[in-house]
N, C-alpha and C positions, 0 to 999 in steps of 0.2 A: 554387577554390583548388587548386593542385597538391598531389598526395598522394604522399609518399615511401612506397614499398612495401617495398623492401629496398635498403640501401646496401652490403650484403655486407662490412661492416666486422667480420669475425671474426678476431681477432688470433691464434688458435691453431687447430690442426686439430680439437681437441676441441670448440671453440666452433662451428666450421663444421659438424661432424658432428652436434652436438646440434640445430642449427637445421634442417639439411637431412638428414632421416633416410629410411631405406628406406620407401617408400610401401606396398610389398607386404611387410609385416613378419611375420617368423616369430615369433609370440608365444611359443610353447613347442615344444620339439623333444625328444622322448624316444626315444633310439636303442635303448633296451631292452637295452643291453649290460652293465648292472650285474650283478655277481656277487661279492658281498661279505657279510661277517658283520655287516651293518647294514641298516637299512631305507630308506636314502636312494636315491631314484631321480633321477639327474642329468638336469637340463634343459640341453641343449647350448647354449641361448642364454644360460645363466647367470642367468636371472631368476626361475625358479620350480621349484625342485626339489620332487619329489613325496615322499610318505611311504607306504611299503608297510606292510601289516599283518604282514608276515613278512620275515625277512632276504631280500635279493635273491638270495642263493645258493640259496634254496629255489624261486625262480621261474625261474632261469636255465636256458635250453635253447638248442639250435641255432636260428638264425633264418634269415630270408630273406637278410640281408646279413652279419650277424655273429652276435651273440647275439640272444635274444628272451626274452619273458616268457610262461611257461606258467601259466595260472590253473587252480586245481582246484575252483572253485566256492565257495571259502571266503575265499581271499585277495583283496585288492584294493588299489588305490593311490589315496590322496587327494591332490588337486592344489591344494586350498585353496578358500576362499570368495571371492566377488566376483571370480571369474576368468572369462576369455573373455567379457567384456562387450562384445559386438559387435552392430551392426545389420546388418553383412555380414561374411562371413569364410569360413573353410574348415577342414575336418578331413580328414586323410589318414592311412591306416594300411594295413599288410599283415596280412591275416587268414591267418597261417601255418597254423593248424589251427582249424577252426570248432568243435571240441569236441562235446560232447553237447548236443543241442537238444531241449527238450521243448516248452513253450509259447512262451517267449521268454527271451532272455538279454541283459542290458544290457552293451554293449561299452564305450561312452563316454557320459557324460552328466553332468547337473547337476541335483540335486534332493534332497529329503529321502529318506532310506533307505526309509521306510515307504510312499512313494508308489508305486503300481503303475506310473504313467507319470510320468516326470520332466518338468521344464519345458523341457529341451532334451536331445537325446541320440540315439544310434544303437543300434538293437536288432537282434539276429539271432534268428530264430524259425522255427517250422514250423506249417503249417496243413494238416491232412489229408495229412501226409507230404511237403508241398512246403516247401522252405526259402525264407525271404524275409529281406530287410533292411527295416527301417522307420526312419523319422526322425520325431522328435517335437519339439514346441515351437511351438505356435500361440498361446501367450499365454492369458490368461483364467484362471478358477479351475480349470478341468479341461483342462489341456493334452492334446491328442489326438495320436495317432500317425498317420502317413501311410505306408501300405504302398507301396513303390516298386520292389521287385524280386521278381517271382513266379516265378523260375526257380532251379534248383539252384545253391547256392553251393559252390564247390570250395575245398579247401585250397590256399593259395598265392594267393588272389585279392587284388588291390589295390583299395582304394576311396578316392575323393575325394568329399566332400560340400561343395558350394559353396552358401553362403547369399548370395543377392543382395540388393541394397539395397531392392528393391521387395517383399521378403518371400517371394519364390519361391526354390525350391531346385533345383539340378541335381546329378545324381549320375553319377559315372564309375566303371565297373568295368573293371579292366585297361585303363584309358585309353580306354574306349569309352563314349559317352554312353548311359545307361540310359533306356529308355522306361518311365516309371512306370505303375503301375496306376491312379493317380488324380492329379489336378493337384496339384503340390507348391507350395502357396501359403499365405499367411497366417502365415508363421513369424515368431517374435519371440524370438530367442535372447538378447536382453538383458533378458528377463523373469526376475524372482526371482533375481538374480545373487548374492544373499547365501547361496544354497544351495551345498553342496559340489560342486565339479567333481571327477569321479573316473573312474578306469578300472576296469571290471569290477564296479562296485558300484551305481551310481546306479539308483534304482527297484527295488532288489532285494528289498524288503520286510524286515521285521524278522527273518524266518526265513531270509533269504538265498536263497530259492528261485530267484530270477531272476538271480543273479550269473553272469557269464560264466565258462566253464570251458575255453576254448580257448587258443590261442597268438597273441600279437600282436607285431608288430615295427614300428619306425620310426613312432611316433605323432607327428603334427604338428598344430599349431593356427596359423592365420593370421588376420590382421585384414582381409583382402580376399579375394574369390574368386580362385581360381588360373586364370591364363590358359593357353592352349594350350601355350605354351612351358614354363611352370612345370610343368604336368601331365606333359608329355613328359620333362622333366628328372627329376622324382621317380620316374616309372615306369621310365625308363631301359631301354626295350625289354624290359621284363619282368625286368630284373636288379636293379632298385632301386638306391638310393644313400643314403648318410648325409650327403652334402654339403648345406650350407645354400644356400637360394635367393638370399640377399642378399649374396653374396660378391663380385660382379663390377662394382659401381659404387662407386667410392671418392670421398670428398669431402675436400678439404684447403683450408686457408687459403693464399692466395697473396699474397706481399708485393712481388713484382717485376713480374709481368705484370698490369697494372691500368690503369684509365682515370681513376679519381677516388679521392681519399682515400688510405688506407694499404694497403688490401687489396682483393682480389677473391676469388671462390670458384673453385677448380679441381675439375673433375669428370672422372673417368676412367671411360669405359665400355668394358669389354673386348670383344674380338671374339666374336661369336656368343652368348656366355652372358649378355650384358647386355640382349639383346632383350626388350622388354616390361618391363624393370626400371623402377622408379619411385623418385624422391626426393620427399619431401613436406615442405613448409615450413608448419608450423602457425602461423597468424597470430592472435596474442592480445595485446591486444584486436583484434577484427575491424576491417577497414579499409573505409571507406565510399567507394565509387567512383561513387556516384550523380552524374549530370550530367557525369561524366568521359567523354571521347570516345575516348581512346587510352591505351595503356600503352606506355611506351618503356623499353628496356633496352639495355645494351651486351653483345654476345656475341662471343666469339672461339672458333674450333674448328679442329681439325687436319684435319677432313674437310669438303669442300664438299657441297652438296646438302641435302636435307631428311632429317635423321636423328633428330630429337627434336621433341617438342612440349611446350608449356606449357599447363597448365590452371589456371584460377582458380575456386575453388569457393566459392559463396555458402552461408551457413548455411541458406538456404531450400531448398537441394537442387540448384540449378542450377550446372553447371560449364561455363565458357566456355573452349574449347580453341583453340589456334592452333599450326599447324606453323611451325617456325623454319627458314628456308632460309638457308644460308651460301653466299655468292658466292665469297669468296676465303679460302683456308686460312690459318690462323695470322695473321689480320688482324682487328683490332677493327672490328665493324660495328654500327651502331645499328639496332635493329629496332623497328618500330612495330606494335602489335597494336590493331586497330580494334575498339573496344567500343561504338561509337556506336549500334549497333542493339540492344544488350542493354538490356532494360528495367531501370529503376532498382531495381525490387524484386528483380532477380536479380543485382545487383552492389553493393548497399548494405551488405552484411555479409560481406566476403570473409574466410573463416576458414582457408583453406589454399591453397597453390600446389603443384601437382604437375608434376614434370618426368618425361616418359616417353620412353624410348629406343624409336624406331620402326624403326631400321635399324642392325644391328650386323654388317654384312659385314666391317668392319675396326674396329680399336680407334679410339676417338675421345676426344680430350682437349678439354674444353669449359670455357671461363671465362665467368662471369657477373659483371656489375657494374652498379651504379646503375640500379635499376628504379623507375619512378615513373608515376603516372597524371596526366593533365591534360585540361583542356577547351580547345577552340578559343578563341583570343582572350585567354588569360590570360598573365600574366608569370611566367616560371620562373627560378629561380636554379639553373642546371644546368651540367654540364661542357661539353656541346655541345648546341645547340638548332637546330632548323630552322625556317624561316619562309617564308611566301609573301606577307608584308606589304610594302607600299611604304615603310613607316617603322618603324624599330626604335629604341626609346628606350633609352638607356643611362643609367648613373648619372652620367656626366660630361658627355655631350653627345648629339647627335642625328645619326643617319645617315639623311638624308632621301632622297627620290626622286632628286634630281639627283646627290648624291654617290654613291649606289648606282650610278647609270649610269656615273659616272666610274670607280668601282671595278671594275665588271664589263666596262666597255667598250661595253655596249649594254643597252637594256632599262630598265625602271623598276621591276621587281620583284626582290626578293631571293629567288630560287628555289633552295631546297635548298643554301644557302650555310652554311658552318660558322662559327658565331660562337664565339670562344674566350672562356670566362669569364675575367675579370680582364685581358684584353688591351686595351691602349689603342692606338687607331689615330690617328696624327698627321694633322691636316688637310692638311698639305702634303706631307710626305715619307713618311708611313706607308703600310702596305699592308693590304689586306683579303684575307683568305684565304678564297676561295670558289670556286664553279664557273667563274667567268668570268676567273680570273687575278687580277692585282693592279694596284693603282693608288692614286691619292690618294683618301682617303675621310674619313668623319666619325669619330665616337668610338663605340666599342662598349664598354659597361660590363658589369657583372656580370649584368644581367638582360636578357631579350629578349622581345619580344612574339611569342606563338605563334599561328600561323594555322591 
């Protein structure tokens, strides 16, 4: 049975944007510019303001980009419980001043205050006079730290911690991959999420001995690891930036340029900055594409070539990706994604669809409409369908091999002909719109047999 994946019938921009959201999502972004007689620490995403233990005017100092927060070993910022619940993600920050380091100081983390090691976090410390950064969060009853940088840490260093879906971690210092002192694996950052996520406090013990006492700027949390482009953008050749990563792919409802129904979705990917950007469509409940052989959708784009791809993620962990190639600019094209070789177990619970920009040499305006899955030999009620069968049964009559030959002028197969839904072709004077021209034909109804 054919499966409708998305009809793209979103009547408002807000509805389209709620359905197709940034796949590389900036969960929280603390620019650290707050300087007021209150304790509110603003989240630039507008979703999760923090609460300082002192007025932000007491923390404010000059930063890498604008302002920054200077911690004295007693003040800290709570970001809330049940936060940063990710199986993969990223943390980024500027270490403007590393402060005084004795045994270790917690920079960012989540866990009970009285735990020496938090269930996830980043630590700065020293061992026999050597500074290091460590990352913790391997799950279990005694989460352990992993030492990953055994060289001197300098004031003004920038760090990105990527947690990958397989439980490994990669760390970048000043946009250069760090070679760790041990294998960074087995991490479980969605462990014990009911603990408090905090800056400069987590794992500090009741006496506060291990609270961070340096200066931080531009602290960010993401729900996916950061790509090379994203890392380059945040680091900005060592100058930093406070701009959001998710600003360059816009989604809108489109009521004029469409192929079916009342709406399509319009996606604008800006030049250069949209590269590697993603849009994610969460599918709930999941869609079962078991025994389906293909996915069809209608695409229109202002650029020709292969500039984006679509990925279909199964809840079991498998993502099936396909590059979408555009032949003619500003023209609707039907695209077929072959999923016949994908095991049923890897497509029986599709929980998300991800669109990724793979080429951003120029701005690209992309429209999507009418996405569905089907198996060979089944009947679809679709806007346009293709067939290689010798007989196509309609709701009113039959277009058989002989009338197809008449319609096309030669041959007995209807090969890549366009059958219009709801079109009635008169037996005597009607025309069939297909690859072979026009002529007398049979009747084409609302349904067509798919080969």
